[in-house]
C-alpha positions as CSV (number, residue, x, y, z in Angstrom):
1,X,16.4,18.5,-12.8
2,X,14.8,18.2,-9.4
3,X,16.5,15.5,-7.3
4,X,14.4,12.3,-7.0
5,X,13.9,12.6,-3.3
6,X,12.3,16.0,-3.6
7,X,9.4,14.4,-5.4
8,X,7.1,13.0,-2.8
9,X,5.1,10.0,-4.0
10,X,1.9,8.6,-2.5
11,X,1.9,4.9,-3.3
12,X,-1.5,3.1,-2.9
13,X,-2.5,-0.6,-3.1
14,X,-4.6,-2.0,-5.9
15,X,-6.4,-5.4,-5.4
16,X,-7.5,-5.1,-9.1
17,X,-7.6,-2.5,-11.9
18,X,-10.8,-0.9,-10.7
19,X,-9.3,-0.4,-7.2
20,X,-6.2,1.0,-8.7
21,X,-8.2,3.5,-10.8
22,X,-10.0,4.7,-7.7
23,X,-6.7,5.1,-5.9
24,X,-5.4,7.3,-8.7
25,X,-8.7,9.3,-8.7
26,X,-8.2,9.8,-4.9
27,X,-4.7,11.2,-5.2
28,X,-2.2,8.3,-5.5
29,X,0.9,9.2,-7.4
30,X,1.5,5.5,-8.0
31,X,-0.2,2.2,-7.4
32,X,1.1,-1.3,-6.9
33,X,-0.7,-4.3,-8.2
34,X,-0.2,-8.1,-8.6
35,X,0.1,-9.8,-11.9
36,X,-1.3,-13.2,-12.9
37,X,1.4,-15.0,-10.8
38,X,4.5,-14.7,-8.5
39,X,3.1,-11.9,-6.3
40,X,3.4,-11.9,-2.5
41,X,-0.4,-11.8,-2.2
42,X,-1.4,-15.0,-4.0
43,X,-5.1,-14.2,-3.9
44,X,-4.7,-10.7,-5.4
45,X,-3.6,-11.6,-8.9
46,X,-4.7,-9.8,-12.1
47,X,-4.6,-10.4,-15.8
48,X,-2.1,-8.5,-18.0
49,X,-5.0,-6.8,-19.8
50,X,-6.2,-5.3,-16.5
51,X,-2.7,-4.0,-15.8
52,X,-2.8,-2.4,-19.2
53,X,-6.1,-0.7,-18.5
54,X,-4.8,0.6,-15.2
55,X,-1.6,1.9,-16.7
56,X,-3.6,3.8,-19.4
57,X,-5.5,5.6,-16.7
58,X,-2.5,6.3,-14.4
59,X,-0.3,7.6,-17.2
60,X,-2.9,10.3,-18.1
61,X,-1.9,11.9,-14.7
62,X,1.8,11.0,-14.9
63,X,1.2,8.4,-12.2
64,X,3.0,5.1,-12.1
65,X,2.0,1.5,-12.0
66,X,4.2,-0.9,-10.1
67,X,3.7,-4.7,-10.5
68,X,4.5,-6.9,-7.5
69,X,6.5,-9.9,-8.6
70,X,8.0,-10.3,-5.1
71,X,8.0,-14.0,-4.3
72,X,11.0,-16.3,-4.3
73,X,10.9,-18.7,-7.3
74,X,11.8,-22.3,-8.1
75,X,14.1,-22.9,-11.0
76,X,11.1,-24.2,-13.0
77,X,9.3,-20.9,-12.6
78,X,12.0,-18.5,-13.9
79,X,11.1,-18.9,-17.6
80,X,7.4,-18.1,-16.8
81,X,8.5,-15.1,-14.7
82,X,10.6,-13.8,-17.5
83,X,7.7,-14.1,-20.0
84,X,5.3,-12.4,-17.5
85,X,7.8,-9.5,-17.0
86,X,7.9,-8.9,-20.7
87,X,4.1,-8.9,-20.9
88,X,3.6,-6.4,-18.1
89,X,6.3,-4.1,-19.5
90,X,4.5,-4.2,-22.9
91,X,1.2,-3.5,-21.1
92,X,2.7,-0.2,-19.7
93,X,4.0,-1.2,-16.2
94,X,6.5,1.3,-14.9
95,X,8.4,-0.9,-12.5
96,X,8.7,-4.3,-10.9
97,X,8.7,-4.9,-7.2
98,X,11.0,-8.0,-6.7
99,X,12.6,-10.1,-3.9
100,X,14.3,-12.9,-5.8
101,X,17.7,-11.8,-7.1
102,X,17.6,-14.6,-9.6
103,X,15.4,-12.3,-11.7
104,X,18.3,-10.0,-12.2
105,X,20.1,-12.8,-14.1
106,X,17.3,-13.0,-16.7
107,X,17.0,-11.2,-20.0
108,X,14.7,-8.5,-18.8
109,X,13.2,-5.5,-20.7
110,X,14.4,-2.1,-19.6
111,X,11.9,-1.8,-16.8
112,X,12.8,-0.2,-13.4
113,X,13.4,-2.5,-10.5
114,X,12.2,-1.9,-7.0
115,X,13.5,-3.9,-4.0
116,X,10.6,-5.4,-2.1
117,X,10.4,-5.1,1.7
118,X,11.0,-8.9,1.7
119,X,14.6,-8.2,0.8
120,X,15.0,-7.1,4.4
121,X,16.6,-3.7,4.1
122,X,17.6,-2.4,7.5
123,X,21.2,-1.4,7.1
124,X,23.1,1.2,4.9
125,X,25.4,-1.5,3.4
126,X,22.5,-3.6,2.1
127,X,20.7,-0.6,0.7
128,X,23.8,0.7,-1.1
129,X,24.4,-2.8,-2.6
130,X,20.9,-3.0,-4.0
131,X,21.3,0.5,-5.5
132,X,24.6,-0.6,-7.1
133,X,23.1,-3.7,-8.7
134,X,20.4,-1.7,-10.4
135,X,17.5,-1.0,-8.1
136,X,15.9,2.5,-8.6
137,X,13.7,2.3,-5.5
138,X,14.0,0.3,-2.3
139,X,11.4,-0.5,0.4
140,X,12.9,-0.1,3.9
141,X,12.0,-2.3,6.8
142,X,8.9,-1.1,8.7
143,X,10.9,-1.4,12.0
144,X,13.4,1.3,11.1
145,X,13.7,4.5,13.1
146,X,14.2,8.0,11.7
147,X,17.9,7.8,12.7
148,X,18.3,4.5,10.9
149,X,16.6,5.9,7.8
150,X,18.9,8.9,7.7
151,X,21.9,6.6,7.7
152,X,20.6,4.8,4.7
153,X,19.8,8.1,2.9
154,X,23.3,9.3,3.5
155,X,24.9,6.5,1.4
156,X,22.2,6.1,-1.4
157,X,20.6,8.3,-3.9
158,X,17.9,6.0,-5.1
159,X,14.3,6.6,-4.0
160,X,13.5,5.3,-0.5
161,X,10.1,3.8,0.1
162,X,8.4,3.3,3.5
163,X,5.1,1.9,4.7
164,X,3.1,4.6,6.3
165,X,-0.3,2.9,6.9
166,X,-1.9,-0.5,7.3
167,X,-1.3,-3.9,8.7
168,X,2.1,-4.7,10.2
169,X,3.9,-8.0,9.9
170,X,5.4,-8.7,13.3
171,X,8.5,-10.3,11.7
172,X,11.1,-8.5,9.6
173,X,9.6,-9.0,6.2
174,X,11.2,-11.9,4.4
175,X,12.4,-13.3,7.8
176,X,9.2,-15.2,8.6
177,X,8.9,-19.0,8.1
178,X,6.4,-20.0,10.6
179,X,3.6,-20.4,8.0
180,X,5.8,-22.6,5.8
181,X,7.0,-24.7,8.8
182,X,3.5,-25.4,10.1
183,X,1.4,-25.5,6.9
184,X,3.7,-25.6,3.9
185,X,2.2,-22.2,2.9
186,X,5.2,-19.9,2.5
187,X,4.9,-16.2,3.3
188,X,7.8,-15.6,0.9
189,X,5.7,-17.2,-1.9
190,X,2.5,-15.3,-1.2
191,X,0.6,-17.7,0.9
192,X,1.0,-16.6,4.6
193,X,-1.3,-18.5,7.0
194,X,-1.0,-15.6,9.5
195,X,0.1,-17.5,12.6
196,X,0.9,-14.1,14.1
197,X,-2.8,-13.4,14.5
198,X,-3.5,-16.6,16.7
199,X,-4.0,-16.5,20.5
200,X,-1.1,-17.8,22.6
201,X,-0.2,-18.4,26.2
202,X,3.2,-17.0,27.4
203,X,5.3,-19.0,29.8
204,X,8.5,-18.0,31.5
205,X,11.6,-20.1,31.7
206,X,10.2,-22.0,34.7
207,X,6.9,-22.8,33.0
208,X,4.9,-20.2,34.9
209,X,2.1,-18.4,33.0
210,X,2.9,-14.8,32.3
211,X,-0.3,-14.1,30.4
212,X,-2.9,-16.4,28.7
213,X,-5.0,-16.6,25.6
214,X,-3.8,-13.4,24.0
215,X,-2.7,-12.5,20.5
216,X,0.9,-11.8,21.5
217,X,2.3,-11.7,18.0
218,X,-0.4,-9.4,16.6
219,X,0.6,-5.8,16.1
220,X,-1.6,-2.7,15.9
221,X,-1.8,-1.1,12.5
222,X,0.8,1.3,11.2
223,X,-0.2,4.9,11.1
224,X,2.5,7.5,10.3
225,X,0.1,10.4,9.8
226,X,1.9,12.5,12.3
227,X,5.4,11.7,10.9
228,X,5.2,12.4,7.2
229,X,7.4,15.6,7.3
230,X,9.9,13.9,9.5
231,X,10.1,10.9,7.2
232,X,10.5,13.1,4.2
233,X,13.3,15.1,5.9
234,X,15.0,11.8,6.8
235,X,15.0,10.8,3.1
236,X,11.8,9.0,2.4
237,X,10.2,10.0,-0.9
238,X,7.6,7.2,-1.5
239,X,4.9,6.8,1.2
240,X,3.3,3.4,0.9
241,X,-0.1,2.3,2.0
242,X,-0.5,-1.4,2.8
243,X,-3.6,-3.3,1.7
244,X,-3.8,-5.3,-1.5
245,X,-6.5,-7.4,0.2
246,X,-8.5,-4.5,1.5
247,X,-11.9,-3.3,0.2
248,X,-12.6,-0.3,-2.0
249,X,-13.7,1.8,1.0
250,X,-10.3,1.4,2.6
251,X,-8.5,2.3,-0.6
252,X,-10.5,5.4,-1.1
253,X,-10.6,6.6,2.5
254,X,-7.0,6.0,3.4
255,X,-5.6,7.3,0.1
256,X,-7.6,10.5,0.4
257,X,-6.4,10.9,4.0
258,X,-2.8,10.8,3.0
259,X,-3.3,12.9,-0.1
260,X,-4.7,15.6,2.1
261,X,-1.8,15.4,4.5
262,X,0.9,15.3,1.7
263,X,-0.8,18.3,0.0
264,X,-0.5,20.2,3.2
265,X,3.2,19.2,3.6
266,X,3.9,20.3,0.0
267,X,2.2,23.6,0.7
268,X,4.3,24.1,3.9
269,X,7.6,22.9,2.4
270,X,8.1,24.3,-1.1
271,X,11.4,22.5,-1.6
272,X,9.3,19.3,-2.1
273,X,7.4,18.5,-5.3
274,X,4.5,16.4,-6.4
275,X,5.2,13.2,-8.3
276,X,2.2,13.4,-10.6
277,X,-0.4,15.8,-11.9
278,X,-3.8,17.0,-10.9
279,X,-5.6,18.1,-7.8
280,X,-8.3,16.1,-6.0
281,X,-11.7,17.2,-4.9
282,X,-13.1,14.9,-2.3
283,X,-16.9,14.5,-1.9
284,X,-16.4,13.1,1.7
285,X,-14.2,13.8,4.7
286,X,-11.5,11.1,4.9
287,X,-11.6,9.3,8.3
288,X,-9.1,6.3,8.3
289,X,-10.4,5.2,11.7
290,X,-13.7,4.2,10.0
291,X,-12.1,1.4,7.9
292,X,-10.6,-1.8,9.1
293,X,-7.8,-1.3,11.6
294,X,-6.5,-2.9,14.8
295,X,-5.7,0.4,16.5
296,X,-2.8,2.7,15.6
297,X,0.9,2.8,16.2
298,X,3.8,4.6,14.6
299,X,5.8,1.5,15.5
300,X,9.6,2.2,15.9
301,X,9.9,5.4,13.8
302,X,10.4,7.4,16.9
303,X,12.2,4.6,18.9
304,X,11.0,1.6,20.9
305,X,7.8,2.2,22.8
306,X,5.2,0.2,24.6
307,X,1.6,-0.5,23.5
308,X,2.4,-1.5,19.9
309,X,0.6,-4.8,20.1
310,X,-3.1,-5.7,19.3
311,X,-3.0,-8.4,22.0
312,X,-6.7,-8.4,22.8
313,X,-7.9,-9.0,19.3
314,X,-6.6,-9.2,15.7
315,X,-10.0,-8.0,14.4
316,X,-11.4,-4.5,13.8
317,X,-12.7,-3.5,17.2
318,X,-13.9,-0.1,15.9
319,X,-14.5,3.3,17.5
320,X,-15.6,3.6,21.1
321,X,-19.4,4.2,21.4
322,X,-20.4,4.1,25.0
323,X,-21.7,1.5,27.5
324,X,-24.8,-0.6,28.0
325,X,-27.4,1.0,30.3
326,X,-30.1,-1.7,30.4
327,X,-31.2,-4.8,28.4
328,X,-34.7,-5.8,27.4
329,X,-35.7,-8.9,29.4
330,X,-36.5,-10.7,26.1
331,X,-33.0,-9.8,24.9
332,X,-34.2,-8.3,21.6
333,X,-33.0,-4.8,22.4
334,X,-30.8,-2.7,24.7
335,X,-30.2,0.9,25.7
336,X,-26.8,2.4,25.7
337,X,-25.1,5.7,26.0
338,X,-23.5,6.8,22.8
339,X,-21.0,9.4,21.8
340,X,-21.7,8.9,18.1
341,X,-24.9,8.9,16.0
342,X,-26.0,5.3,15.4
343,X,-27.8,4.1,12.3
344,X,-29.8,1.2,11.1
345,X,-27.3,-1.4,9.7
346,X,-24.4,-0.3,11.9
347,X,-22.1,-3.1,13.3
348,X,-21.3,-3.1,17.0
349,X,-18.7,-5.1,19.0
350,X,-17.9,-5.9,22.6
351,X,-15.6,-8.2,24.6
352,X,-17.2,-11.2,26.2
353,X,-16.2,-12.7,29.6
354,X,-13.4,-14.7,27.9
355,X,-12.0,-11.6,26.3
356,X,-13.1,-12.6,22.8
357,X,-14.5,-9.9,20.5
358,X,-18.2,-10.4,19.7
359,X,-20.1,-8.6,16.9
360,X,-23.7,-7.8,16.4
361,X,-25.7,-5.8,13.8
362,X,-28.2,-3.0,14.5
363,X,-31.6,-3.7,13.0
364,X,-33.1,-0.5,14.2
365,X,-31.6,2.4,16.2
366,X,-34.0,4.8,18.1
367,X,-32.8,8.1,19.6
368,X,-33.7,8.5,23.3
369,X,-32.5,11.9,24.3
370,X,-28.8,11.6,24.6
371,X,-29.0,7.8,24.5
372,X,-30.1,5.1,22.0
373,X,-32.3,2.0,22.1
374,X,-30.9,-0.6,19.7
375,X,-33.0,-3.4,18.3
376,X,-31.0,-6.4,17.0
377,X,-31.9,-8.9,14.4
378,X,-30.7,-11.8,16.6
379,X,-31.0,-12.3,20.4
380,X,-28.7,-10.1,22.4
381,X,-25.6,-12.2,23.4
382,X,-25.7,-13.4,27.0
383,X,-22.3,-11.8,27.8
384,X,-23.6,-8.3,26.9
385,X,-24.7,-6.8,30.2
386,X,-25.1,-3.4,31.8
387,X,-21.8,-1.6,32.0
388,X,-20.3,-3.4,29.0
389,X,-18.2,-1.1,26.8
390,X,-19.4,-1.1,23.1
391,X,-17.6,-0.1,19.9
392,X,-18.8,0.5,16.4
393,X,-16.8,-1.4,13.8
394,X,-19.1,-0.8,10.8
395,X,-20.5,2.7,10.1
396,X,-23.3,1.8,7.6
397,X,-23.8,5.4,6.4
398,X,-20.1,5.9,5.8
399,X,-19.7,2.6,3.9
400,X,-22.7,3.5,1.7
401,X,-21.0,6.8,0.9
402,X,-17.8,4.9,-0.1
403,X,-19.9,2.9,-2.6
404,X,-20.7,6.1,-4.5
405,X,-18.5,8.6,-6.4
406,X,-16.2,10.1,-3.8
407,X,-13.5,12.1,-5.7
408,X,-12.6,14.0,-8.8
409,X,-9.0,14.5,-10.0
410,X,-8.4,17.2,-12.5
411,X,-5.3,18.8,-14.2
412,X,-5.4,22.6,-14.4
413,X,-5.1,24.0,-18.0
414,X,-5.0,27.5,-19.4
415,X,-6.9,28.1,-22.6
416,X,-6.0,30.8,-25.1
417,X,-8.2,31.5,-28.1
418,X,-6.9,33.7,-30.9
419,X,-8.0,34.5,-34.5
420,X,-6.2,34.9,-37.8
421,X,-7.2,35.1,-41.4
422,X,-8.0,31.4,-41.6
423,X,-10.2,31.2,-38.5
424,X,-9.7,30.4,-34.8
425,X,-6.7,29.0,-33.0
426,X,-7.0,27.4,-29.5
427,X,-3.8,26.9,-27.4
428,X,-4.1,24.8,-24.3
429,X,-1.3,24.6,-21.7
430,X,-1.5,22.4,-18.6
431,X,0.0,22.9,-15.1
432,X,3.1,20.9,-16.1
433,X,3.9,23.1,-19.1
434,X,2.7,20.7,-21.8
435,X,1.0,22.5,-24.6
436,X,-1.1,21.7,-27.7
437,X,-2.8,23.7,-30.4
438,X,-5.9,23.1,-32.6
439,X,-7.3,25.2,-35.4
440,X,-10.8,25.9,-36.6
441,X,-10.7,27.0,-40.3
442,X,-14.0,28.7,-40.4
443,X,-15.4,31.8,-41.9
444,X,-15.6,34.4,-39.2
445,X,-18.8,36.3,-38.7
446,X,-19.0,39.2,-36.3
447,X,-21.6,38.6,-33.6
448,X,-24.6,40.9,-33.3
449,X,-24.3,40.9,-29.5
450,X,-20.6,41.2,-28.6
451,X,-21.1,40.6,-24.9
452,X,-23.2,37.5,-25.4
453,X,-20.7,36.2,-28.0
454,X,-17.8,36.6,-25.6
455,X,-19.7,34.8,-22.9
456,X,-20.7,32.0,-25.2
457,X,-17.0,31.5,-26.3
458,X,-15.8,31.6,-22.7
459,X,-18.5,29.1,-21.4
460,X,-18.0,26.8,-24.4
461,X,-14.3,26.5,-23.8
462,X,-14.8,25.9,-20.1
463,X,-16.9,22.7,-20.7
464,X,-14.2,20.2,-19.7
465,X,-16.4,18.1,-17.4
466,X,-15.9,14.9,-19.5
467,X,-12.1,15.2,-19.5
468,X,-9.4,15.0,-16.8
469,X,-8.8,18.8,-17.1
470,X,-10.3,21.9,-15.5
471,X,-10.0,25.4,-16.8
472,X,-7.6,27.5,-14.6
473,X,-7.8,30.5,-17.0
474,X,-9.5,31.3,-20.3
475,X,-8.2,34.2,-22.4
476,X,-9.9,35.5,-25.5
477,X,-7.6,37.6,-27.8
478,X,-9.9,38.3,-30.7
479,X,-10.1,41.1,-33.2
480,X,-13.8,41.2,-32.4
481,X,-16.2,38.8,-30.6
482,X,-17.1,36.3,-33.4
483,X,-20.2,34.2,-33.7
484,X,-19.1,30.6,-33.5
485,X,-21.6,27.7,-33.7
486,X,-21.6,25.7,-30.5
487,X,-20.8,22.4,-32.3
488,X,-17.8,24.0,-34.0
489,X,-16.5,25.4,-30.8
490,X,-17.0,22.1,-29.0
491,X,-15.0,20.3,-31.8
492,X,-12.2,22.8,-31.5
493,X,-12.0,22.3,-27.7
494,X,-12.1,18.5,-28.0
495,X,-9.4,18.5,-30.7
496,X,-7.1,20.7,-28.6
497,X,-7.6,18.5,-25.4
498,X,-7.0,15.3,-27.3
499,X,-3.7,16.7,-28.7
500,X,-2.8,17.9,-25.2
501,X,-3.3,14.3,-23.8
502,X,-1.1,13.0,-26.6
503,X,1.6,15.5,-25.8
504,X,1.5,14.6,-22.1
505,X,1.9,10.9,-22.8
506,X,4.8,11.5,-25.3
507,X,6.5,13.9,-22.8
508,X,6.2,11.5,-19.8
509,X,8.1,8.4,-20.9
510,X,8.8,5.5,-18.6
511,X,12.2,5.9,-16.9
512,X,14.6,3.2,-17.8
513,X,16.2,0.6,-15.6
514,X,19.1,1.8,-13.5
515,X,22.4,0.5,-14.7
516,X,24.4,-1.7,-12.3
517,X,27.9,-0.5,-11.4
518,X,30.9,-2.3,-12.9
519,X,32.8,-4.2,-11.8
520,X,30.0,-6.0,-9.8
521,X,29.6,-4.5,-6.3
522,X,30.5,-7.0,-3.5
523,X,27.7,-8.2,-1.3
524,X,28.2,-7.1,2.3
525,X,28.6,-10.7,3.4
526,X,30.5,-13.7,2.0
527,X,28.2,-16.3,3.6
528,X,24.4,-16.6,3.4
529,X,22.2,-18.7,5.6
530,X,18.6,-19.8,4.8
531,X,17.6,-16.2,5.8
532,X,18.7,-15.0,2.4
533,X,15.8,-16.8,0.8
534,X,17.8,-18.3,-2.1
535,X,15.6,-20.9,-3.8
536,X,17.0,-21.1,-7.4
537,X,20.3,-21.5,-9.3
538,X,20.0,-18.1,-10.9
539,X,19.9,-16.4,-7.5
540,X,22.9,-18.5,-6.4
541,X,24.8,-17.3,-9.6
542,X,23.8,-13.7,-8.7
543,X,25.3,-13.9,-5.2
544,X,28.4,-15.7,-6.4
545,X,29.0,-13.0,-9.0
546,X,28.9,-10.5,-6.1
547,X,31.5,-12.3,-4.0
548,X,29.4,-14.7,-1.8
549,X,31.2,-18.1,-1.4
550,X,28.8,-20.1,0.9
551,X,25.0,-20.1,0.1
552,X,22.5,-22.1,2.0
553,X,19.1,-23.0,0.5
554,X,16.0,-21.1,1.4
555,X,14.0,-22.4,4.2
556,X,11.3,-23.4,1.7
557,X,13.7,-26.0,0.2
558,X,13.0,-28.0,3.4
559,X,16.7,-28.6,4.2
560,X,16.7,-27.0,7.7
561,X,15.4,-29.9,9.8
562,X,16.5,-28.8,13.3
563,X,15.1,-26.0,15.4
564,X,15.5,-22.6,13.6
565,X,14.4,-19.0,13.8
566,X,10.9,-19.1,12.3
567,X,10.4,-15.4,13.0
568,X,12.8,-12.6,13.7
569,X,11.1,-9.6,15.3
570,X,11.9,-6.3,16.7
571,X,8.8,-6.6,18.8
572,X,9.9,-8.1,22.2
573,X,7.5,-9.8,24.6
574,X,10.0,-9.3,27.5
575,X,9.8,-5.6,26.8
576,X,6.0,-5.7,26.5
577,X,5.6,-7.3,30.0
578,X,8.3,-5.2,31.8
579,X,10.8,-8.1,31.8
580,X,13.5,-6.4,29.6
581,X,17.0,-6.8,31.1
582,X,17.9,-3.4,29.8
583,X,15.0,-1.8,31.6
584,X,14.8,-3.8,34.9
585,X,17.9,-4.7,36.9
586,X,18.4,-8.3,37.9
587,X,16.3,-9.7,34.9
588,X,18.0,-12.2,32.7
589,X,17.1,-12.7,29.0
590,X,16.1,-16.3,29.6
591,X,14.0,-18.1,26.9
592,X,10.3,-18.0,27.2
593,X,7.6,-20.1,25.5
594,X,4.6,-19.4,23.3
595,X,1.8,-22.0,23.6
596,X,-1.1,-22.5,21.2
597,X,-2.8,-25.9,21.8
598,X,-0.1,-28.5,21.4
599,X,2.2,-26.1,19.6
600,X,5.1,-24.8,21.7
601,X,7.5,-22.2,20.3
602,X,10.6,-21.1,22.1
603,X,11.4,-17.4,22.4
604,X,15.1,-16.5,22.5
605,X,16.2,-12.9,23.0
606,X,19.2,-11.2,21.3
607,X,19.5,-8.2,23.6
608,X,22.5,-6.8,21.7
609,X,20.4,-6.4,18.6
610,X,17.1,-5.9,20.5
611,X,15.5,-8.8,18.6
612,X,13.3,-11.6,19.5
613,X,13.6,-15.0,17.7
614,X,10.6,-17.4,17.6
615,X,12.2,-20.9,17.4
616,X,10.5,-24.0,15.9
617,X,10.9,-26.6,13.2
618,X,9.3,-28.0,10.1
619,X,6.3,-30.3,10.8
620,X,6.5,-33.8,9.3
621,X,3.5,-33.2,7.1
622,X,5.3,-30.3,5.4
623,X,8.5,-32.4,4.9
624,X,6.4,-35.1,3.2
625,X,4.7,-32.7,0.8
626,X,6.3,-32.0,-2.5
627,X,6.2,-28.3,-3.4
628,X,4.5,-27.6,-6.7
629,X,5.9,-24.7,-8.7
630,X,3.6,-22.2,-10.2
631,X,3.2,-22.5,-13.9
632,X,2.6,-19.3,-15.9
633,X,1.5,-19.7,-19.5
634,X,2.5,-16.7,-21.6
635,X,-0.5,-14.8,-22.9
636,X,-0.8,-14.5,-26.7
637,X,0.1,-11.0,-28.0
638,X,-3.1,-10.9,-30.0
639,X,-5.2,-11.6,-26.9
640,X,-3.3,-8.9,-25.0
641,X,-3.9,-6.3,-27.8
642,X,-7.6,-7.2,-27.9
643,X,-7.8,-6.6,-24.1
644,X,-9.2,-10.1,-23.4
């Protein structure tokens, strides 16, 4: 058996079943999707019947469907979560992505468990513990370097998953409480209010302004395109794309981009293997810069570096176009130099005098030699002036292309037609070695034109366009070229392909849940603070069983009333503004302050760990509110079978 880590998996997001199906068609080896409740993207839920539909499509290619159930749960929610888990398992889900350890204390079906990034896996001891309690796959913190990943890989043999593309949470995942503290909307319960994307002033310890009105907690987007081989060699086997809120163009474009890169990696490094079947043909050129992004960074994979923040704007700025040459006096059009071809319907953006990103839409674009005249539907904004730099953040032609069919994924098969005394026998064998056979008991009649008959048999067997297969080879081993009616040959081919699909599904069973080691592995710590996110009694029982003696309630229990770390980040504003004590002699790691309106957040710096803590406290309105558990009502099996 090939070791798990030699199978490289491309894991794509699915906002819904249709998005997941397109992700599979564009080369994903697995997709992750939210169920009806308890997922860390509260607005990306799906009915169980939709998960079943997605699983049917994915399993045809040997691809997996992972269901995100990665919030922390109240005691009153555990029964509903258990019922939901059973339903998604019966619907065909291959694994659960979870954060709450209380789920491990329930009576679960034999479904694989994946540890969510919210479990905050940064150290080898935590990773090994999660493996020992039964996790088959663990999602490492986005902030980890290659060196740190290698240390985890050295002590584990479960699959290691890592985000390679998309939006970055500035805080260590699972260690962010600012949304709950300010709004009562918990990031750990799927309702983040994204305070990290707000503008802030930064003051030093004496109250002096360091910088003003900038998005100082907003990171550029993750892009590990250049690091896939290094990540694989370090031990990563599942390459995850962020984006369960993103549109279909993003899913298609980014999935196709990483499929192309991973296919090249697999070609160059034969020790690695694909995780699912089929090869993709793309009807467009993947260009990830065309879809929503805040600029690109590979974050901390190659060590700490500058310029990881999207401080100027948390929006999609777009690709540089050129600069304004002149503006019509009536401000209905302008001329600009452009390095790209502009189209009617394109979206442009620019920064105004206050540094805010402003957007406008092209009504009509006229080519003027090497430049363009742009007519806008609305008046040209006053802050747009000659010399202003312009970006394109919506390529209308590209987006229209994304709305069409953009990929095909097919599994290669070899077809072998033979004859015997009873008629014809068709053997089909796919690229994975699965095989099926169909017979056509039919009186054999020698063809009058042998060459034409062989050609008709060959062409008839090759007609696989309505299936997920493509003919890699067709072999005719016949005593003589027989005349076979087209309808009969088509029926033989369809029968063989249907049997092959059945053989594939039977031969690719869902892997079972990993057994926990006995006696129970000890947790690396004996005391847990609110940072462990323990919100229910089952989770407390889990940790006690693994040797923890002191367990604080999760921050969402509203028991931490004093100042506390609302965010813990590897991103450091002292480093960003050349005020790092490790880099500049004579600088002290004194506190700083983030200011947004009346809100003041203290920044404290743990230079030993190279971490920044954003300090604040619960607002009174949050304390006064009574949290309402999510109620999940089990779906009737009959409704599930009916696909309603």
